[in-house]
C-alpha positions in Angstrom: -76.3 -116.6 128.7 -78.3 -114.8 126.1 -76.8 -114.8 122.7 -79.1 -114.2 119.7 -77.1 -116.1 117.1 -80.1 -115.2 114.8 -78.7 -111.7 114.3 -76.2 -113.1 111.9 -79.0 -112.9 109.3 -79.3 -109.2 109.9 -75.6 -108.8 109.6 -75.8 -110.4 106.2 -78.7 -108.1 105.0 -76.8 -105.1 106.3 -73.8 -106.0 104.5 -76.0 -106.5 101.3 -76.8 -102.8 101.6 -73.2 -102.2 100.3 -73.5 -104.9 97.6 -71.7 -107.6 99.7 -73.0 -111.2 99.7 -71.7 -114.2 101.7 -68.7 -115.9 100.2 -70.2 -119.2 100.9 -74.0 -120.4 100.6 -76.1 -120.2 103.7 -77.7 -123.4 102.7 -75.1 -125.7 104.0 -76.4 -128.7 101.8 -74.9 -127.1 99.0 -71.2 -127.0 100.4 -70.3 -130.5 99.2 -71.0 -130.0 95.6 -69.0 -126.7 95.6 -66.1 -128.4 97.6 -65.7 -131.3 95.0 -65.7 -128.7 92.2 -62.9 -126.9 94.0 -60.8 -129.8 95.3 -61.6 -132.8 93.1 -62.8 -136.4 93.7 -60.0 -137.7 95.9 -60.0 -135.5 99.0 -63.7 -134.7 98.9 -64.6 -138.5 98.2 -62.8 -139.4 101.4 -64.8 -136.8 103.5 -68.0 -137.3 101.7 -67.9 -141.1 100.9 -70.0 -143.7 102.7 -70.1 -147.4 103.1 -71.4 -149.5 100.2 -73.8 -147.7 98.0 -74.5 -144.9 100.6 -77.6 -146.4 101.9 -76.9 -145.5 105.5 -76.0 -141.9 104.8 -79.2 -141.6 102.9 -81.1 -143.3 105.8 -79.6 -140.7 108.1 -81.2 -137.8 106.1 -84.5 -139.7 105.6 -84.7 -140.3 109.4 -84.4 -136.6 110.1 -86.7 -135.7 107.2 -89.4 -137.8 108.4 -89.6 -135.8 111.6 -91.7 -132.7 111.3 -91.7 -129.9 113.9 -95.0 -128.7 115.3 -94.7 -124.9 116.0 -96.5 -123.3 119.0 -97.4 -119.7 118.9 -97.9 -116.8 121.4 -95.1 -117.8 123.5 -92.6 -115.3 124.7 -89.4 -116.0 122.8 -88.0 -112.4 122.8 -85.1 -113.3 125.1 -83.5 -116.7 124.3 -80.9 -118.7 126.2 -79.4 -121.5 124.0 -76.9 -122.7 126.6 -76.7 -126.3 127.8 -74.8 -128.3 130.4 -72.9 -131.1 128.8 -70.2 -133.3 130.5 -69.7 -130.9 133.3 -69.4 -127.8 131.1 -71.8 -125.0 130.3 -71.8 -124.5 126.6 -73.2 -121.5 124.7 -75.2 -123.7 122.4 -75.8 -127.5 122.0 -73.2 -127.9 119.3 -69.7 -129.2 119.0 -67.5 -129.8 116.0 -67.3 -133.6 115.4 -63.9 -135.3 115.1 -62.9 -135.3 111.3 -59.3 -136.6 110.6 -56.8 -135.7 107.9 -58.1 -132.2 107.4 -55.0 -131.2 105.6 -56.4 -132.9 102.6 -59.2 -130.2 102.6 -56.9 -127.1 103.5 -53.3 -126.6 104.4 -54.3 -124.9 107.6 -56.0 -128.1 108.7 -57.2 -128.7 112.3 -55.8 -125.6 113.9 -58.1 -123.5 111.5 -61.1 -125.5 112.5 -60.2 -125.3 116.1 -59.6 -121.6 116.1 -63.1 -121.1 114.6 -64.7 -123.2 117.1 -62.9 -121.5 119.9 -63.8 -118.0 118.8 -67.5 -119.0 118.9 -67.2 -121.0 122.2 -68.0 -124.2 120.4 -66.2 -127.4 121.6 -63.8 -128.8 119.1 -63.2 -132.6 119.1 -59.8 -133.5 117.7 -59.4 -136.8 115.9 -56.6 -139.1 116.8 -56.2 -139.3 113.0 -55.5 -135.5 112.7 -52.9 -133.9 110.3 -51.5 -131.9 113.2 -50.2 -133.0 116.5 -52.8 -132.6 119.4 -50.5 -130.3 121.3 -50.4 -127.7 118.3 -54.2 -127.8 118.0 -54.4 -127.2 121.7 -52.0 -124.3 121.5 -54.3 -122.7 118.6 -57.3 -122.9 120.9 -55.9 -121.1 124.0 -58.1 -121.8 126.9 -61.2 -122.9 124.8 -63.1 -126.0 125.4 -61.5 -129.1 123.6 -62.2 -132.8 123.6 -60.1 -135.7 122.3 -61.3 -138.5 120.1 -59.6 -141.8 120.4 -59.2 -144.6 117.9 -58.2 -147.3 120.2 -54.9 -148.7 119.1 -53.7 -152.3 119.6 -50.7 -151.1 121.3 -51.6 -150.2 124.9 -48.4 -148.0 125.4 -49.4 -145.8 122.5 -53.0 -145.5 123.9 -51.6 -144.6 127.2 -49.4 -142.0 125.7 -52.1 -140.5 123.7 -54.3 -140.1 126.8 -51.4 -138.6 128.9 -50.6 -136.2 126.1 -54.3 -135.1 125.6 -54.7 -134.6 129.4 -51.6 -132.5 129.6 -52.7 -130.4 126.6 -56.0 -129.5 128.3 -58.6 -131.8 126.6 -61.2 -132.4 129.0 -63.3 -135.1 127.8 -62.4 -138.4 126.0 -64.6 -139.7 123.0 -63.9 -143.2 122.1 -65.0 -144.3 118.5 -66.1 -147.9 118.7 -67.8 -148.3 115.3 -64.5 -148.4 113.3 -62.5 -151.7 114.6 -61.9 -152.1 110.8 -62.4 -149.9 107.8 -65.7 -150.4 105.8 -65.9 -151.1 102.2 -65.9 -147.5 100.8 -66.4 -147.5 97.0 -65.5 -143.7 96.5 -62.1 -144.3 98.1 -61.6 -147.8 96.4 -62.5 -146.3 92.9 -59.7 -143.8 93.5 -57.3 -146.2 95.3 -57.0 -143.4 97.8 -56.4 -143.8 101.6 -54.6 -140.9 102.9 -53.0 -142.7 105.8 -50.9 -144.7 103.4 -49.4 -141.4 102.3 -48.6 -140.4 105.8 -51.6 -138.0 106.2 -53.6 -138.3 109.3 -50.6 -139.8 111.3 -49.3 -136.7 113.0 -50.2 -137.8 116.5 -48.7 -141.3 116.0 -45.4 -140.1 114.3 -44.9 -137.6 117.1 -45.6 -140.1 119.9 -42.8 -141.4 121.9 -44.5 -144.9 122.5 -45.0 -145.1 118.8 -41.5 -144.1 117.8 -40.3 -146.7 120.2 -41.6 -149.5 118.1 -39.7 -148.3 114.9 -36.2 -149.5 113.8 -35.4 -146.2 112.4 -36.8 -142.6 113.0 -39.9 -141.7 111.0 -37.9 -139.4 108.8 -35.4 -142.0 107.9 -38.0 -144.6 107.0 -41.4 -143.1 106.5 -42.9 -146.2 104.8 -41.9 -148.4 107.7 -43.7 -145.9 110.0 -46.9 -146.0 107.8 -46.9 -149.8 108.0 -46.4 -149.6 111.8 -49.4 -147.2 112.1 -51.6 -149.4 109.8 -50.8 -152.5 111.9 -51.9 -150.8 115.1 -54.5 -148.3 114.0 -57.6 -150.3 115.2 -58.3 -153.4 117.1 -61.4 -155.7 116.5 -60.7 -157.8 119.4 -61.7 -155.1 122.0 -64.8 -156.0 124.2 -66.7 -154.3 127.1 -64.3 -155.3 129.8 -61.5 -153.4 128.1 -63.1 -150.1 129.0 -61.5 -150.6 132.4 -58.2 -149.8 130.9 -59.4 -146.4 129.6 -60.9 -145.4 133.0 -57.7 -146.4 134.6 -55.7 -143.9 132.4 -58.2 -141.2 132.0 -59.9 -139.3 135.0 -62.3 -137.1 133.1 -65.5 -137.8 131.3 -65.5 -140.7 128.8 -68.0 -140.8 125.9 -68.6 -143.8 123.7 -69.1 -142.9 120.1 -71.0 -145.0 117.7 -73.8 -146.3 119.9 -77.1 -147.3 118.2 -78.6 -150.1 120.2 -80.3 -149.5 123.7 -78.5 -152.4 125.2 -75.2 -150.8 124.2 -76.3 -147.8 126.2 -77.1 -149.7 129.2 -73.8 -151.4 129.1 -72.0 -148.2 128.8 -73.8 -146.9 131.8 -72.9 -150.1 133.7 -69.4 -149.7 132.8 -69.2 -146.4 134.4 -69.1 -144.3 131.1 -70.4 -140.6 131.2 -72.0 -140.4 127.8 -72.7 -141.9 124.5 -72.8 -140.5 120.9 -75.7 -141.9 118.9 -73.9 -142.2 115.6 -73.2 -144.5 112.6 -70.2 -142.6 111.7 -72.1 -140.7 109.0 -73.0 -143.8 107.2 -69.2 -144.6 106.6 -69.1 -147.9 108.4 -72.1 -150.2 108.1 -74.0 -150.2 104.9 -77.7 -150.7 105.3 -77.7 -149.7 108.9 -80.4 -147.9 110.9 -80.5 -144.0 110.4 -79.1 -142.5 113.6 -82.2 -140.3 114.2 -84.3 -143.5 114.3 -81.9 -145.0 116.8 -82.0 -142.0 119.1 -85.1 -142.3 121.1 -84.4 -145.9 122.2 -80.9 -145.0 123.3 -82.1 -142.0 125.2 -84.8 -144.1 127.1 -82.1 -146.6 127.9 -79.7 -144.2 129.2 -82.1 -142.3 131.4 -80.2 -139.9 133.6 -77.2 -142.0 133.9 -75.5 -140.9 130.5 -75.3 -137.7 128.4 -76.7 -138.7 125.1 -75.3 -136.7 122.1 -76.0 -137.1 118.4 -74.5 -136.9 115.1 -74.8 -138.4 111.5 -76.6 -136.6 108.9 -76.9 -133.1 110.6 -77.0 -130.2 108.0 -79.3 -127.7 109.4 -80.5 -125.8 112.3 -84.0 -127.6 112.4 -82.0 -131.0 112.4 -80.5 -129.8 115.7 -84.0 -129.0 117.0 -85.3 -132.3 116.1 -82.3 -134.2 117.7 -82.7 -132.1 120.9 -86.5 -132.7 121.0 -85.7 -136.5 120.8 -83.5 -136.2 123.9 -80.1 -135.5 122.8 -78.1 -132.9 124.9 -76.0 -131.7 122.1 -75.4 -132.3 118.4 -72.1 -132.9 116.7 -71.6 -131.6 113.2 -68.9 -133.0 111.0 -68.9 -133.0 107.0 -70.3 -129.4 106.7 -67.5 -127.7 108.6 -64.9 -129.8 106.8 -66.3 -128.5 103.5 -66.3 -125.0 104.8 -62.7 -125.3 105.7 -62.0 -126.6 102.1 -63.7 -123.7 100.5 -62.5 -120.9 102.8 -60.3 -122.1 105.6 -61.0 -120.9 109.2 -63.4 -118.3 107.7 -65.4 -121.2 106.1 -65.6 -123.0 109.3 -66.8 -119.9 111.2 -69.5 -119.5 108.4 -70.8 -122.9 109.0 -71.0 -122.5 112.7 -72.8 -119.2 112.6 -75.2 -120.5 109.8 -76.1 -123.5 111.8 -76.5 -121.7 115.1 -78.5 -118.9 113.5 -80.9 -121.3 111.8 -81.2 -123.3 115.1 -81.9 -120.1 117.0 -84.5 -119.1 114.5 -86.1 -122.4 114.3 -86.2 -122.8 118.1 -87.9 -119.4 118.6 -90.4 -119.8 115.6 -91.4 -123.1 117.2 -92.2 -121.4 120.4 -89.2 -122.2 122.4 -86.8 -119.8 124.2 -84.6 -122.5 125.5 -83.4 -126.0 124.2 -84.5 -127.3 127.6 -88.3 -127.1 126.8 -88.0 -129.1 123.8 -89.8 -132.6 123.9 -90.7 -135.4 121.6 -94.3 -133.8 121.7 -92.9 -131.1 119.6 -92.5 -133.5 116.6 -94.6 -135.6 114.5 -93.4 -138.4 112.1 -94.3 -138.0 108.5 -95.7 -141.3 107.4 -95.3 -140.3 103.7 
């Protein structure tokens, strides 16, 4: 499919002839500062914060910034096709919205607003288990659009089974299992504010509406919300999970399963051996292990280990269209973006998320063309050099 996402720039310039300028910056790296001014340190700190002193988040950006694109000229890039095949689906561009929980702290329209923006542009939306809105309501907001479900793998097997059944019934076609959060990391921005939204019942909507979860409560959620919160905290994650446990997920999910948080080539090999369909090279945006490897530095090794057995996706640190080009050149099939769309949501609701999607894809389209490529399929590592400085 031929869609010139780059035409968004001309739309902006033409609107400028009447004196109109974009409501939000087109340099998406500016959104975090603007959102914090608008919403304050608590909510934005939870989204923007990282493990420890932020060294891994900085490593994500440094790993991407060290990679430099080598443009080629006199290639026909007049007609471009950005579509890609991922997990058995053809997407209009190699982009999906990453799972970001508790979005009601950013905007009252929360996950449905982000999901509608994604659906309108044909971009898959990955709903977090820790959403502020039940998964069925988010699915309804998306109509027939592509949606994937992210699982925080609970201790309670019955709750996990119920989540998977609900997601399948609501039309979520792929399962993303986050493996890098068996426990929460040391996050100073949250600790300094003594702020964890789950303890206020935010990000618990899927649990509080789940029949298996409710069966473990002495009283209904509305009669004793504190007990419900404590029940949630007790089951949210399980650091005892190991590779053989993946069989349980395959038993209860018949669609693609993608493991999120893979950084080591051996883990990619084990994922393939376990019959998984894909991995996301990710360090949770730097939120879990301080001092960890930058995700883009880990990507080539995982791609090589995965071979043609796994779909490799990428997140952590993506802020620009050229970041997308670099990740795809290193072998990722698609890129997930997280914090920028959360900031767009906080600043301008659904329209803000739409702005982020369009900016990213316009810059990606332009960077691809100006580098001499009419399709992501022609990108290879030979299009990059590593900046030693």
